[in-house]
C-alpha positions in Angstrom: 3.9 -189.8 -22.9 2.6 -193.1 -21.7 -0.8 -193.0 -20.0 0.6 -193.5 -16.5 3.0 -190.6 -16.7 0.4 -188.4 -18.3 -2.1 -189.2 -15.5 0.6 -188.6 -12.8 1.3 -185.1 -14.3 -2.4 -184.3 -14.5 -3.0 -185.3 -10.9 0.0 -183.2 -9.8 -1.4 -180.2 -11.7 -4.9 -180.5 -10.4 -3.7 -180.9 -6.8 -1.7 -177.7 -7.1 -4.5 -175.8 -8.8 -7.0 -176.8 -6.1 -4.9 -174.9 -3.6 -5.7 -171.5 -5.2 -9.5 -170.9 -4.7 -9.4 -167.4 -6.2 -8.0 -168.5 -9.6 -9.8 -169.0 -12.8 -8.5 -172.6 -13.0 -9.9 -173.4 -9.6 -13.3 -172.1 -10.7 -13.1 -174.2 -13.8 -12.3 -177.4 -11.9 -14.9 -177.0 -9.1 -17.6 -175.9 -11.5 -17.1 -179.3 -13.2 -17.3 -181.1 -9.9 -13.5 -181.8 -9.8 -12.4 -181.3 -6.2 -10.1 -184.3 -5.7 -6.9 -185.0 -7.6 -6.4 -188.6 -6.4 -9.5 -190.0 -8.1 -9.2 -188.1 -11.3 -8.8 -189.9 -14.6 -8.0 -188.3 -18.0 -11.5 -189.2 -19.2 -13.3 -187.8 -16.2 -11.2 -184.6 -16.5 -12.1 -184.2 -20.1 -15.8 -185.0 -19.5 -16.2 -182.6 -16.6 -13.8 -179.7 -16.8 -15.1 -176.8 -18.9 -13.2 -175.4 -21.8 -11.1 -172.3 -21.4 -11.3 -169.7 -24.2 -9.0 -166.7 -25.1 -11.6 -164.1 -24.1 -11.7 -165.6 -20.5 -7.9 -165.3 -20.2 -8.1 -161.7 -21.4 -10.8 -160.8 -19.0 -9.0 -162.6 -16.2 -5.9 -160.4 -16.8 -8.0 -157.3 -16.8 -9.7 -158.3 -13.5 -6.4 -159.5 -11.8 -3.7 -157.3 -13.4 -1.1 -157.6 -14.7 -0.7 -161.4 -14.9 -4.1 -162.9 -14.2 -5.3 -165.2 -11.3 -3.7 -168.5 -12.4 -0.3 -168.1 -10.8 0.5 -170.9 -8.4 3.9 -169.7 -7.0 5.2 -166.6 -5.2 5.6 -163.8 -7.6 9.4 -163.8 -6.9 9.5 -167.3 -8.4 8.6 -166.0 -11.9 11.7 -165.2 -14.0 10.4 -164.8 -17.6 7.8 -162.5 -19.1 6.4 -162.9 -22.6 3.5 -161.2 -24.5 1.0 -162.8 -26.8 1.2 -161.6 -30.4 -2.3 -160.1 -30.2 -3.4 -161.6 -33.5 -6.8 -162.5 -32.0 -7.3 -159.4 -29.8 -5.4 -157.5 -27.2 -1.9 -158.6 -26.3 -1.5 -160.0 -22.8 1.5 -160.6 -20.6 2.5 -164.2 -19.6 5.0 -165.1 -16.9 6.8 -168.3 -16.2 8.8 -169.8 -13.3 12.3 -171.1 -14.0 11.0 -174.7 -13.9 8.2 -174.0 -16.4 10.6 -172.2 -18.7 13.1 -175.1 -18.5 10.2 -177.4 -19.4 9.8 -175.5 -22.7 13.5 -175.6 -23.3 13.2 -179.4 -22.9 10.5 -179.3 -25.6 12.8 -177.5 -28.0 15.5 -180.0 -27.2 13.2 -182.7 -28.5 12.4 -180.7 -31.6 16.1 -180.3 -32.3 16.5 -184.1 -31.9 13.6 -184.9 -34.3 15.0 -182.4 -36.8 18.3 -184.2 -36.6 20.4 -181.1 -35.8 24.1 -181.7 -35.0 25.7 -179.7 -32.3 29.2 -180.0 -33.9 28.1 -179.5 -37.5 25.3 -176.9 -37.2 25.3 -173.2 -36.5 21.8 -171.8 -35.7 20.7 -168.4 -37.0 17.6 -166.9 -35.4 15.9 -164.3 -37.7 13.3 -162.9 -35.3 12.9 -159.5 -33.6 14.0 -160.6 -30.1 11.0 -158.6 -28.7 8.8 -159.7 -25.8 7.2 -162.5 -27.7 7.8 -166.1 -26.8 8.4 -166.9 -30.5 11.8 -168.5 -31.0 13.1 -167.3 -27.6 12.8 -170.7 -26.1 14.4 -172.3 -29.1 17.3 -169.8 -28.8 17.8 -170.5 -25.2 17.5 -174.3 -25.6 20.1 -174.2 -28.4 22.5 -172.2 -26.1 21.9 -174.6 -23.2 22.8 -177.5 -25.6 26.0 -175.6 -26.6 25.0 -175.0 -30.2 26.6 -172.0 -31.9 23.7 -169.5 -31.8 23.6 -166.4 -34.0 21.0 -163.7 -33.0 19.6 -162.0 -36.1 17.4 -159.3 -34.5 17.6 -155.6 -35.0 18.9 -155.6 -38.5 17.7 -155.3 -42.1 17.1 -158.3 -44.3 20.2 -157.7 -46.3 22.3 -157.4 -43.1 20.8 -160.7 -41.9 21.8 -162.4 -45.2 25.3 -161.1 -44.9 25.6 -162.3 -41.3 24.1 -165.7 -42.4 26.8 -165.9 -45.0 29.7 -164.7 -42.9 28.8 -167.0 -40.0 28.3 -170.1 -42.3 25.0 -170.7 -40.5 23.5 -174.0 -41.5 20.1 -173.8 -39.7 17.7 -170.8 -40.0 14.8 -170.1 -37.7 12.0 -167.7 -39.0 8.4 -167.6 -40.3 7.5 -169.1 -43.7 6.8 -165.6 -45.0 10.2 -164.3 -44.0 12.0 -167.4 -45.4 10.4 -166.5 -48.7 11.3 -162.8 -48.3 14.9 -163.5 -47.4 15.3 -166.2 -50.1 14.2 -163.7 -52.8 17.0 -161.4 -51.7 19.8 -163.9 -52.0 22.2 -162.8 -54.8 25.0 -165.3 -54.5 23.5 -168.7 -53.8 26.8 -170.4 -53.2 27.5 -168.1 -50.3 24.6 -169.5 -48.2 25.2 -172.7 -46.4 21.8 -173.2 -44.9 20.7 -176.9 -45.0 17.6 -176.7 -42.8 15.0 -174.0 -42.1 12.7 -174.4 -39.1 9.6 -172.3 -39.6 6.8 -171.3 -37.3 4.5 -168.4 -36.4 1.9 -168.8 -39.2 0.2 -171.6 -41.2 2.0 -172.7 -44.4 5.2 -174.5 -43.2 3.6 -177.9 -43.9 2.0 -177.0 -47.3 4.0 -178.8 -50.0 3.9 -176.0 -52.5 5.1 -173.4 -50.0 7.8 -175.8 -48.6 9.0 -176.4 -52.1 9.2 -172.7 -53.0 11.2 -171.9 -49.9 13.5 -174.9 -50.5 14.1 -173.8 -54.1 15.1 -170.3 -53.0 17.5 -171.8 -50.4 19.4 -174.2 -52.6 17.3 -177.2 -51.7 17.3 -176.7 -47.9 15.0 -179.0 -45.9 12.0 -177.1 -44.5 10.8 -178.2 -41.1 7.5 -176.9 -39.6 6.7 -176.3 -36.0 4.0 -174.5 -34.1 3.4 -173.2 -30.6 1.8 -170.3 -28.7 2.8 -168.1 -25.8 0.0 -169.5 -23.7 0.8 -173.1 -24.2 4.5 -173.1 -25.3 6.0 -175.4 -28.0 3.4 -177.8 -29.2 4.4 -179.8 -32.3 7.4 -181.1 -34.2 8.0 -182.4 -37.8 10.0 -185.3 -39.0 11.6 -185.9 -42.4 9.5 -189.0 -42.8 6.3 -187.0 -42.5 7.2 -183.7 -44.1 3.6 -182.4 -44.4 2.4 -183.4 -41.0 2.9 -182.0 -37.5 3.1 -184.3 -34.5 2.4 -183.5 -30.8 5.4 -183.3 -28.6 5.1 -186.1 -26.1 5.0 -185.3 -22.4 3.9 -181.7 -22.5 0.1 -181.5 -23.0 -3.1 -183.3 -22.9 -4.5 -182.8 -26.4 -8.0 -183.1 -27.8 -9.4 -182.4 -31.3 -13.0 -181.3 -31.1 -15.8 -180.8 -33.5 -16.6 -177.1 -34.0 -20.3 -177.5 -33.5 -20.7 -180.3 -30.9 -17.4 -179.8 -28.9 -17.0 -183.6 -28.9 -13.8 -185.4 -29.9 -13.6 -186.0 -33.6 -12.8 -189.3 -35.2 -9.5 -190.1 -36.9 -9.4 -188.4 -40.3 -11.7 -185.6 -39.3 -10.9 -181.9 -38.9 -11.5 -180.0 -35.6 -10.1 -177.5 -33.2 -7.0 -178.3 -31.1 -7.6 -178.1 -27.4 -4.7 -178.3 -25.0 -4.1 -178.7 -21.2 -0.6 -177.6 -20.2 0.4 -180.3 -17.7 4.1 -179.3 -17.7 3.6 -175.6 -17.0 2.0 -175.7 -13.5 3.1 -172.2 -12.5 0.7 -170.6 -15.1 -1.3 -173.4 -16.7 -4.4 -173.6 -18.9 -7.1 -176.2 -18.7 -8.7 -177.5 -21.9 -7.7 -174.3 -23.8 -9.4 -173.8 -27.2 -6.3 -172.8 -29.2 -8.2 -171.8 -32.4 -6.0 -174.0 -34.5 -7.8 -176.3 -37.1 -6.1 -179.7 -37.5 -6.9 -183.0 -39.1 -6.6 -185.8 -36.6 -4.4 -188.8 -37.1 -1.8 -190.9 -35.3 1.8 -191.8 -35.9 3.7 -194.6 -34.3 6.9 -193.3 -32.8 9.2 -195.5 -30.6 6.4 -198.0 -30.4 3.7 -195.5 -29.2 0.7 -194.0 -30.9 1.3 -190.2 -31.0 -1.3 -187.7 -32.0 -0.5 -186.4 -35.5 -2.0 -183.6 -37.7 -2.3 -184.3 -41.4 -1.3 -181.2 -43.4 -0.1 -179.4 -40.2 -2.1 -176.4 -39.0 -4.8 -176.1 -41.6 -5.8 -172.6 -40.5 -7.2 -170.6 -37.6 -10.8 -171.1 -36.6 -11.3 -167.3 -36.7 -9.5 -167.1 -40.1 -12.1 -169.2 -41.9 -14.5 -167.4 -44.2 -17.7 -168.9 -45.4 -18.2 -167.7 -49.0 -21.4 -168.8 -50.7 -21.5 -171.9 -48.4 -17.9 -172.8 -49.0 -15.3 -172.8 -46.1 -12.3 -170.8 -47.4 -9.0 -170.9 -45.5 -6.1 -168.5 -46.1 -3.7 -171.5 -46.3 -5.7 -172.9 -49.2 -5.5 -169.7 -51.2 -1.8 -169.3 -50.3 -1.0 -172.9 -51.4 -2.5 -172.4 -54.8 -0.7 -169.1 -55.4 2.6 -170.5 -54.3 2.4 -173.1 -57.1 2.9 -170.4 -59.7 6.3 -168.9 -60.2 5.0 -165.8 -61.9 3.1 -164.3 -59.0 4.8 -161.9 -56.6 2.6 -160.5 -53.8 -1.1 -160.7 -53.5 -4.1 -159.5 -51.6 -7.4 -161.2 -50.8 -10.4 -158.9 -50.1 -13.5 -160.0 -48.3 -16.3 -157.7 -49.1 -20.0 -157.7 -48.3 -22.5 -157.4 -51.1 -26.3 -157.6 -50.4 -25.5 -158.8 -46.9 -23.5 -161.7 -48.3 -19.7 -162.2 -48.0 -17.8 -162.2 -51.3 -14.1 -162.7 -52.1 -11.8 -161.0 -54.6 -8.2 -161.7 -55.4 -5.5 -159.2 -56.6 -2.2 -160.5 -57.9 1.1 -159.0 -58.9 2.4 -160.6 -62.0 6.2 -160.7 -62.8 5.3 -160.8 -66.5 2.2 -158.8 -67.2 2.1 -159.6 -70.9 0.2 -162.9 -70.5 -2.5 -161.6 -68.2 -5.5 -162.9 -70.1 -4.2 -166.4 -70.5 -3.0 -166.6 -66.9 -6.3 -165.2 -65.5 -8.3 -167.9 -67.2 -6.0 -170.7 -66.2 -5.7 -169.4 -62.6 -9.4 -168.8 -62.2 -10.2 -172.4 -63.4 -7.7 -173.8 -60.9 -9.3 -171.9 -58.1 -12.7 -173.2 -59.1 -11.5 -176.7 -59.5 -9.9 -176.8 -56.0 -12.2 -174.6 -54.0 -15.5 -175.2 -56.0 -15.8 -171.4 -56.0 -15.6 -168.7 -58.6 -13.3 -166.0 -57.4 -12.8 -162.7 -59.4 -9.1 -162.2 -60.2 -7.5 -158.9 -61.1 -3.9 -157.7 -61.6 -1.9 -154.9 -60.2 1.6 -153.6 -61.2 4.6 -155.4 -59.7 5.6 -153.6 -56.5 2.2 -152.3 -55.6 2.0 -154.3 -52.4 4.3 -154.2 -49.4 6.5 -157.2 -48.8 6.1 -158.7 -45.4 9.2 -159.6 -43.3 7.3 -161.6 -40.7 3.7 -162.7 -40.4 1.8 -162.2 -43.6 -1.2 -159.9 -43.5 -2.6 -160.3 -47.0 -6.3 -160.7 -46.2 -8.3 -157.5 -46.0 -11.8 -157.4 -44.6 -13.9 -154.5 -45.9 
């Protein structure tokens, strides 16, 4: 979005929010001295408006049930209800007006364009639960609106999904990275699957080269395209073939910041910080300077002559997923990336335990071929130490010990 259009959208949003004095957003604005939309600038907004954090949203929904205080339209104007996934606490309900929902469909239309999907050539298969979570719902409806052939893959087993994928000659698959791996492992007749692109979301990993490669290998060389978004803020990023390990902010939909975890100030290019978003295209139920909890490495990419905010390596991890082990910041995506480089590892578990009031980490692996445990253990332990600068105890369990995950992975256990 060019600066003029972004500022116009911000002014419209603030003008609307200032009309609702009982809302959380109103209190945010006025506590920062923002009581006039006409004289606002992007810089003054960022400098004066306080952050919004998830716990405030949860508390606001408890105090003003069931949808919180930030609604800016008559309740009859809201036509869609979603629920957050609850990965960072209690699940909350989120409702959208038709206009706001259509804005998110527009965002997915842009994602399809950047992914170079073809309405004539491609059939789109959505392997998600079709429950009350935003997830791929907006993608599904956007595809339908654009007259793509859409195949719903909810409410069936993994093998039934694969059969429907094959029978329908679907060429584009939508699912989480974990489920792409799970489904890929179950493919028996590779030539029966026509998937040429897989758009993944829902968890970190879709931009990690080793994970992308492993998924691609399981799916006959399909292109893996990462994306991320949240119920509270909608679709956020897209990925282009020219930058297969990065995520780029969708233009026109948010004011984005990347802030230092300690100082809350904007980080420099090349530095890592927390992504903060203001939803300027969702005025019916918006968020101001929302701390998303996503860790990203700030960069820029020139697209159509404009500098667009870009995240090197995609979503590195979640702020609340990071564990400090003996002074080293350890992210789940880092461990996952190392493991996915090795063909002989099936499932795994990471255990975070406390010894003498200090956090320690242990790793349990399933090996496909248990005969070479000693050699593999030494090699793998050295690799972990080389990359993470941390000695991690590694042990092995029989193949099939751990459950396989169909959707979001839950391999980290805090004891």
